[in-house]
MIBA-46420 format. One record per residue (C-alpha): residue number from 1; residue in three letters; z, y, x. Coordinates in nm, 4 decimals, always signed. Layout:
BEGIN
node i->NUM&aa->ALA&w->Z&v->Y&u->X;
...
% end
This chain:
BEGIN
node i->1&aa->MET&w->-4.4544&v->+6.9660&u->+6.5663;
node i->2&aa->ILE&w->-4.6306&v->+6.7357&u->+6.3777;
node i->3&aa->GLU&w->-4.6518&v->+6.7969&u->+5.9784;
node i->4&aa->GLY&w->-4.3717&v->+6.5830&u->+5.7953;
node i->5&aa->SER&w->-4.1865&v->+6.5593&u->+6.1026;
node i->6&aa->SER&w->-3.8569&v->+6.6839&u->+6.2361;
node i->7&aa->GLU&w->-3.9592&v->+6.5369&u->+6.6006;
node i->8&aa->ALA&w->-4.1330&v->+6.7428&u->+6.8320;
node i->9&aa->PRO&w->-4.4704&v->+6.5507&u->+7.0079;
node i->10&aa->LYS&w->-4.3722&v->+6.3642&u->+7.3050;
node i->11&aa->ILE&w->-4.4771&v->+6.5070&u->+7.6541;
node i->12&aa->LYS&w->-4.6162&v->+6.2369&u->+7.8745;
node i->13&aa->LYS&w->-4.4142&v->+6.2283&u->+8.2514;
node i->14&aa->HIS&w->-4.6397&v->+6.1853&u->+8.5466;
node i->15&aa->ARG&w->-4.4749&v->+6.0644&u->+8.8575;
node i->16&aa->GLY&w->-4.6066&v->+6.3182&u->+9.0512;
node i->17&aa->PRO&w->-4.6978&v->+6.2626&u->+9.4367;
node i->18&aa->THR&w->-4.5175&v->+6.0421&u->+9.6412;
node i->19&aa->LYS&w->-4.2431&v->+6.1859&u->+9.8760;
node i->20&aa->LYS&w->-4.1569&v->+5.8883&u->+10.0844;
node i->21&aa->THR&w->-3.8119&v->+6.0240&u->+10.1510;
node i->22&aa->ASP&w->-3.6756&v->+5.7211&u->+10.2621;
node i->23&aa->ILE&w->-3.9192&v->+5.6629&u->+10.5234;
node i->24&aa->HIS&w->-3.8929&v->+6.0318&u->+10.6301;
node i->25&aa->ALA&w->-3.5024&v->+5.9920&u->+10.6710;
node i->26&aa->ARG&w->-3.5371&v->+5.6850&u->+10.8960;
node i->27&aa->THR&w->-3.3937&v->+5.6929&u->+11.2649;
node i->28&aa->LEU&w->-3.5795&v->+5.5499&u->+11.5687;
node i->29&aa->GLU&w->-3.3595&v->+5.2081&u->+11.5061;
node i->30&aa->GLU&w->-3.4838&v->+5.1361&u->+11.1847;
node i->31&aa->ARG&w->-3.8702&v->+5.1746&u->+11.2430;
node i->32&aa->THR&w->-4.1092&v->+4.9464&u->+11.0965;
node i->33&aa->PRO&w->-4.3086&v->+4.8042&u->+11.3402;
node i->34&aa->ILE&w->-4.7259&v->+4.8243&u->+11.2607;
node i->35&aa->ILE&w->-4.9623&v->+4.5649&u->+11.3957;
node i->36&aa->LEU&w->-5.3342&v->+4.6891&u->+11.3601;
node i->37&aa->ASN&w->-5.6272&v->+4.4177&u->+11.3110;
node i->38&aa->SER&w->-5.9497&v->+4.4443&u->+11.5859;
node i->39&aa->TYR&w->-6.0863&v->+4.7058&u->+11.3597;
node i->40&aa->GLY&w->-5.7726&v->+4.9167&u->+11.4220;
node i->41&aa->GLN&w->-5.6455&v->+4.8797&u->+11.0589;
node i->42&aa->PRO&w->-5.3080&v->+4.7999&u->+11.0081;
node i->43&aa->ILE&w->-5.2754&v->+4.4327&u->+10.8647;
node i->44&aa->ARG&w->-4.8936&v->+4.3344&u->+10.9589;
node i->45&aa->PRO&w->-4.6036&v->+4.2666&u->+10.9478;
node i->46&aa->THR&w->-4.5998&v->+4.2820&u->+10.5754;
node i->47&aa->ARG&w->-4.8228&v->+4.4269&u->+10.3011;
node i->48&aa->LYS&w->-4.5522&v->+4.7112&u->+10.1575;
node i->49&aa->ASP&w->-4.5081&v->+4.8098&u->+10.5173;
node i->50&aa->VAL&w->-4.8836&v->+4.8664&u->+10.5591;
node i->51&aa->LYS&w->-4.8825&v->+5.0846&u->+10.1697;
node i->52&aa->ASP&w->-4.5753&v->+5.2492&u->+10.3015;
node i->53&aa->LEU&w->-4.7452&v->+5.3576&u->+10.6680;
node i->54&aa->SER&w->-5.0455&v->+5.4698&u->+10.4442;
node i->55&aa->ARG&w->-4.8655&v->+5.6856&u->+10.1741;
node i->56&aa->PHE&w->-4.6410&v->+5.8111&u->+10.4765;
node i->57&aa->LEU&w->-4.9170&v->+5.9126&u->+10.6240;
node i->58&aa->GLY&w->-5.0474&v->+6.0936&u->+10.3217;
node i->59&aa->THR&w->-4.7306&v->+6.3214&u->+10.2778;
node i->60&aa->ILE&w->-4.7557&v->+6.4161&u->+10.6289;
node i->61&aa->ALA&w->-5.1281&v->+6.5361&u->+10.5223;
node i->62&aa->ARG&w->-4.9723&v->+6.7342&u->+10.2340;
node i->63&aa->THR&w->-4.6774&v->+6.8947&u->+10.4849;
node i->64&aa->THR&w->-4.8304&v->+7.2659&u->+10.5927;
node i->65&aa->GLU&w->-4.5743&v->+7.2339&u->+10.8995;
node i->66&aa->PHE&w->-4.8365&v->+6.9367&u->+11.0046;
node i->67&aa->ALA&w->-5.1143&v->+7.0079&u->+10.8640;
node i->68&aa->PRO&w->-5.1915&v->+7.3722&u->+10.7570;
node i->69&aa->LEU&w->-5.4609&v->+7.4294&u->+10.4917;
node i->70&aa->ASN&w->-5.6160&v->+7.7114&u->+10.5594;
node i->71&aa->TYR&w->-5.8046&v->+7.5343&u->+10.8814;
node i->72&aa->VAL&w->-6.1976&v->+7.4616&u->+10.7759;
node i->73&aa->ASP&w->-6.2346&v->+7.0865&u->+10.9658;
node i->74&aa->TRP&w->-5.9678&v->+6.8516&u->+11.0594;
node i->75&aa->PRO&w->-6.0690&v->+6.9083&u->+11.4442;
node i->76&aa->SER&w->-5.9686&v->+7.2280&u->+11.4670;
node i->77&aa->VAL&w->-5.6045&v->+7.1800&u->+11.3143;
node i->78&aa->PRO&w->-5.3707&v->+7.2419&u->+11.6472;
node i->79&aa->THR&w->-5.1269&v->+6.9970&u->+11.5465;
node i->80&aa->HIS&w->-5.2338&v->+6.6361&u->+11.6419;
node i->81&aa->ASP&w->-5.0251&v->+6.6001&u->+11.8640;
node i->82&aa->GLN&w->-4.7236&v->+6.6782&u->+11.6416;
node i->83&aa->ILE&w->-4.8378&v->+6.4709&u->+11.3943;
node i->84&aa->TRP&w->-4.8969&v->+6.1766&u->+11.6394;
node i->85&aa->GLU&w->-4.4975&v->+6.1957&u->+11.7716;
node i->86&aa->TYR&w->-4.3886&v->+6.2037&u->+11.4326;
node i->87&aa->VAL&w->-4.5384&v->+5.8996&u->+11.3105;
node i->88&aa->LEU&w->-4.3845&v->+5.7083&u->+11.6320;
node i->89&aa->GLU&w->-4.0236&v->+5.8609&u->+11.5141;
node i->90&aa->LYS&w->-4.0904&v->+5.6217&u->+11.1861;
node i->91&aa->PHE&w->-4.3391&v->+5.3380&u->+11.2981;
node i->92&aa->MET&w->-4.3434&v->+5.1468&u->+11.5968;
node i->93&aa->ILE&w->-4.7075&v->+5.1477&u->+11.6711;
node i->94&aa->SER&w->-4.9514&v->+5.0748&u->+11.9798;
node i->95&aa->PRO&w->-5.0692&v->+5.4072&u->+12.1327;
node i->96&aa->GLU&w->-5.4341&v->+5.2916&u->+12.1167;
node i->97&aa->ASP&w->-5.3628&v->+5.3109&u->+11.7208;
node i->98&aa->ARG&w->-5.3318&v->+5.6885&u->+11.7258;
node i->99&aa->ARG&w->-5.7102&v->+5.7337&u->+11.6239;
node i->100&aa->TRP&w->-5.6412&v->+5.5405&u->+11.3049;
node i->101&aa->VAL&w->-5.3287&v->+5.7269&u->+11.2474;
node i->102&aa->LEU&w->-5.5148&v->+6.0752&u->+11.2917;
node i->103&aa->GLU&w->-5.8130&v->+5.9667&u->+11.1007;
node i->104&aa->THR&w->-5.6312&v->+5.8626&u->+10.7853;
node i->105&aa->VAL&w->-5.4487&v->+6.1733&u->+10.8121;
node i->106&aa->ASN&w->-5.7543&v->+6.3825&u->+10.8169;
node i->107&aa->LEU&w->-5.8814&v->+6.1555&u->+10.4791;
node i->108&aa->SER&w->-5.5850&v->+6.2274&u->+10.3205;
node i->109&aa->TRP&w->-5.5970&v->+6.5965&u->+10.4011;
node i->110&aa->ARG&w->-5.9395&v->+6.6260&u->+10.3290;
node i->111&aa->GLY&w->-5.8386&v->+6.4666&u->+9.9755;
node i->112&aa->TYR&w->-5.5637&v->+6.6978&u->+9.8819;
node i->113&aa->LYS&w->-5.8080&v->+6.9955&u->+10.0000;
node i->114&aa->SER&w->-6.0441&v->+6.8584&u->+9.7217;
node i->115&aa->LYS&w->-5.7610&v->+6.7949&u->+9.4606;
node i->116&aa->LEU&w->-5.6609&v->+7.1703&u->+9.5275;
node i->117&aa->LYS&w->-6.0443&v->+7.2896&u->+9.4860;
node i->118&aa->LYS&w->-6.0376&v->+7.1312&u->+9.1186;
node i->119&aa->ILE&w->-5.7301&v->+7.2741&u->+9.0273;
node i->120&aa->TYR&w->-5.8398&v->+7.5853&u->+9.1466;
node i->121&aa->LEU&w->-6.2022&v->+7.5530&u->+8.9508;
node i->122&aa->GLU&w->-6.0383&v->+7.4304&u->+8.6522;
node i->123&aa->ALA&w->-5.8139&v->+7.7072&u->+8.6315;
node i->124&aa->VAL&w->-6.0733&v->+7.9746&u->+8.6982;
node i->125&aa->GLU&w->-6.2888&v->+7.8196&u->+8.4708;
node i->126&aa->LYS&w->-6.0180&v->+7.8146&u->+8.1905;
node i->127&aa->GLY&w->-5.9491&v->+8.1885&u->+8.2498;
node i->128&aa->SER&w->-5.5562&v->+8.0926&u->+8.3322;
node i->129&aa->ASN&w->-5.3464&v->+8.1767&u->+8.6108;
node i->130&aa->LEU&w->-5.3028&v->+7.9874&u->+8.9131;
node i->131&aa->ASP&w->-4.8968&v->+7.9115&u->+8.9412;
node i->132&aa->GLU&w->-4.9735&v->+7.5338&u->+8.9438;
node i->133&aa->LEU&w->-5.1726&v->+7.5839&u->+9.2731;
node i->134&aa->TYR&w->-4.8396&v->+7.8427&u->+9.4001;
node i->135&aa->LYS&w->-4.6202&v->+7.5473&u->+9.3415;
node i->136&aa->LEU&w->-4.7991&v->+7.3268&u->+9.5573;
node i->137&aa->VAL&w->-4.9387&v->+7.5483&u->+9.8418;
node i->138&aa->LEU&w->-4.7901&v->+7.8770&u->+10.0793;
node i->139&aa->GLU&w->-4.9547&v->+8.2183&u->+9.9086;
node i->140&aa->ASP&w->-5.1287&v->+8.2718&u->+10.2262;
node i->141&aa->GLU&w->-5.3308&v->+7.9189&u->+10.2902;
node i->142&aa->LEU&w->-5.4089&v->+7.9438&u->+9.9436;
node i->143&aa->ARG&w->-5.5893&v->+8.3388&u->+9.9783;
node i->144&aa->ASP&w->-5.7511&v->+8.1530&u->+10.3042;
node i->145&aa->LEU&w->-5.8912&v->+7.8453&u->+10.1204;
node i->146&aa->ILE&w->-5.9933&v->+8.0226&u->+9.8145;
node i->147&aa->SER&w->-6.1962&v->+8.3153&u->+10.0328;
node i->148&aa->TYR&w->-6.3583&v->+8.0159&u->+10.1791;
node i->149&aa->TRP&w->-6.4532&v->+7.8079&u->+9.8698;
node i->150&aa->ASN&w->-6.6374&v->+8.1470&u->+9.7601;
node i->151&aa->THR&w->-6.8451&v->+8.1682&u->+10.0980;
node i->152&aa->SER&w->-7.1975&v->+8.0849&u->+10.0536;
node i->153&aa->PRO&w->-7.2197&v->+7.8067&u->+10.3286;
node i->154&aa->ALA&w->-6.8797&v->+7.6369&u->+10.1715;
node i->155&aa->LYS&w->-7.0607&v->+7.6309&u->+9.8690;
node i->156&aa->GLU&w->-7.3845&v->+7.5024&u->+10.0016;
node i->157&aa->GLN&w->-7.1739&v->+7.2004&u->+10.1699;
node i->158&aa->SER&w->-7.0615&v->+7.1463&u->+9.8423;
node i->159&aa->LYS&w->-7.3471&v->+7.1157&u->+9.6579;
node i->160&aa->LYS&w->-7.4835&v->+6.8891&u->+9.9646;
node i->161&aa->ASN&w->-7.1720&v->+6.6453&u->+9.9118;
node i->162&aa->LYS&w->-7.1738&v->+6.6050&u->+9.5347;
node i->163&aa->ARG&w->-7.5667&v->+6.4904&u->+9.5611;
node i->164&aa->ASN&w->-7.4569&v->+6.2637&u->+9.8697;
node i->165&aa->ARG&w->-7.1421&v->+6.1046&u->+9.6253;
node i->166&aa->GLU&w->-7.3854&v->+6.0511&u->+9.3588;
node i->167&aa->LYS&w->-7.5486&v->+5.8359&u->+9.5561;
node i->168&aa->LEU&w->-7.2801&v->+5.5821&u->+9.6525;
node i->169&aa->ASP&w->-7.3232&v->+5.2605&u->+9.4805;
node i->170&aa->ASP&w->-7.0155&v->+5.0341&u->+9.5928;
node i->171&aa->MET&w->-6.6829&v->+5.1727&u->+9.5444;
node i->172&aa->HIS&w->-6.3601&v->+5.0476&u->+9.6278;
node i->173&aa->THR&w->-6.2186&v->+4.8590&u->+9.3744;
node i->174&aa->MET&w->-5.9061&v->+4.6654&u->+9.5328;
node i->175&aa->GLY&w->-5.6443&v->+4.9092&u->+9.3788;
node i->176&aa->LEU&w->-5.4055&v->+4.9631&u->+9.6792;
node i->177&aa->SER&w->-5.5010&v->+4.6684&u->+9.9055;
node i->178&aa->SER&w->-5.7221&v->+4.7825&u->+10.1462;
node i->179&aa->TYR&w->-6.0134&v->+4.5507&u->+10.2763;
node i->180&aa->ALA&w->-5.8338&v->+4.4898&u->+10.6042;
node i->181&aa->ALA&w->-5.5418&v->+4.3624&u->+10.4758;
node i->182&aa->LEU&w->-5.7689&v->+4.1449&u->+10.2398;
node i->183&aa->ARG&w->-6.0345&v->+4.0185&u->+10.5489;
node i->184&aa->HIS&w->-5.6646&v->+3.9689&u->+10.7057;
node i->185&aa->LYS&w->-5.5348&v->+3.7386&u->+10.4296;
node i->186&aa->LEU&w->-5.8448&v->+3.5746&u->+10.3596;
% end
């Protein structure tokens, strides 16, 4: 409570992760066609469809059934075929574009694991419990992740990746639009 005020302080609402329930609920007849450019990046039919596809792939990367978190690297995840089949149920994509789809899910999966690690390290640093992580991740997957993060090879790889990240000069500053969409527009 603020002194001299009878109102409680307002807590800022956060949007949270996108769920794309509208796309997950699509039938085969409602699928959207997606066209990729010569570099294998989606550009058409509309910007909204391209963004929807990308965000939808991010939801797949956060789904335990499709992308379990207790694997060390993406090639060892056994569900690549299931992911591809599920994407084909929601979007009309050429079979040649499978590689781009799986690469995008991989990037989202790695980013999600990175976010989870950040939450974990902040909780450890503050000495608080891991309740926030248990809301996001299954207990056995979280246990596997934490034990992996605490191995010396994983810690060395993390240090190496931090050093390499600091060397980057050009960051993506176009917001949600991709370079492919801008190249196509121009």
